[in-house]
C-alpha positions in Angstrom: 3.4 -83.2 -82.4 5.3 -80.7 -84.4 6.6 -81.0 -87.9 10.2 -81.4 -86.6 9.1 -84.2 -84.2 7.4 -86.0 -87.2 10.6 -85.8 -89.1 12.5 -87.1 -86.1 10.0 -90.0 -85.8 10.6 -90.8 -89.5 14.3 -90.8 -89.0 13.9 -93.1 -86.0 11.9 -95.6 -88.0 14.6 -95.6 -90.7 17.2 -96.5 -88.1 15.0 -99.4 -86.9 14.6 -100.7 -90.4 18.4 -100.5 -91.0 18.9 -102.5 -87.8 20.5 -99.6 -85.9 18.5 -100.1 -82.7 18.7 -101.4 -79.2 16.7 -101.6 -76.0 18.2 -100.4 -72.8 17.3 -101.0 -69.2 16.5 -98.3 -66.8 18.1 -98.3 -63.4 15.1 -99.8 -61.8 13.6 -101.9 -64.7 14.8 -104.7 -67.0 13.4 -104.2 -70.5 13.1 -108.0 -71.0 10.9 -108.3 -68.0 8.7 -105.4 -69.2 8.3 -107.1 -72.6 7.5 -110.4 -71.0 4.8 -108.7 -68.9 3.3 -107.2 -72.0 3.5 -110.6 -73.7 5.7 -109.7 -76.7 9.2 -110.5 -77.9 11.9 -108.0 -78.9 11.1 -108.4 -82.6 7.4 -107.8 -82.0 8.2 -104.8 -79.8 10.2 -103.2 -82.7 7.2 -103.9 -85.0 5.0 -102.1 -82.6 7.4 -99.2 -82.4 7.3 -99.0 -86.3 3.5 -98.4 -86.1 3.8 -95.4 -83.7 2.4 -92.1 -85.0 1.5 -88.6 -83.8 -1.7 -90.2 -82.3 0.5 -92.1 -79.8 2.8 -89.1 -78.9 2.8 -87.7 -75.4 4.8 -84.9 -73.8 7.6 -86.1 -71.6 6.9 -84.8 -68.1 9.7 -86.9 -66.5 12.6 -86.6 -69.0 14.9 -89.6 -69.0 17.1 -87.8 -71.5 17.6 -84.3 -70.2 17.4 -81.4 -72.6 17.4 -83.6 -75.7 15.9 -82.6 -79.0 16.4 -86.1 -80.3 14.0 -88.0 -78.0 10.3 -88.7 -78.2 7.8 -90.4 -75.9 4.8 -92.5 -76.9 1.9 -94.3 -75.2 0.4 -97.3 -76.8 -2.0 -100.1 -75.7 -0.4 -103.5 -76.3 -2.1 -106.7 -75.3 -4.3 -104.8 -72.8 -1.3 -103.0 -71.2 -0.6 -99.3 -71.4 3.0 -99.1 -72.5 5.2 -96.0 -72.5 8.0 -96.0 -75.1 10.8 -93.5 -75.0 12.9 -93.2 -78.1 16.2 -91.4 -78.5 18.8 -91.2 -81.2 22.4 -91.5 -79.9 25.6 -91.1 -81.9 28.4 -93.6 -81.6 31.7 -94.1 -83.2 32.4 -97.3 -85.2 35.6 -97.8 -87.2 36.4 -94.1 -87.0 32.9 -93.2 -88.4 30.2 -91.4 -86.5 26.9 -93.4 -86.7 23.5 -93.2 -85.1 21.5 -95.8 -83.2 18.0 -95.7 -81.9 17.7 -96.3 -78.2 14.4 -97.5 -76.8 13.1 -97.7 -73.2 9.9 -99.5 -72.6 7.9 -99.0 -69.4 4.5 -100.4 -68.5 2.3 -97.9 -66.7 
């Protein structure tokens, strides 16, 4: 994990702490079913994401977000399940202001 990626992870964690976060479904997977299979709630999932470090980082060999410098992929063991977590910062406009939100995709693998 590079220094820039570590800075990005720090920024992502700040967005989570501020409440600027959401899970999304992939075309073929429902994130709530994935969390249920792992045995955790959404709030516990965000707590797990806050503990991610360079130790959990893995290169993204199947990019969900093409050509993005604002996404990272992690692998973590949670309740005996290997979980892949893809994180991306997306911009959105709210009341004429550009803001950022962390988008998370959870996949059991």
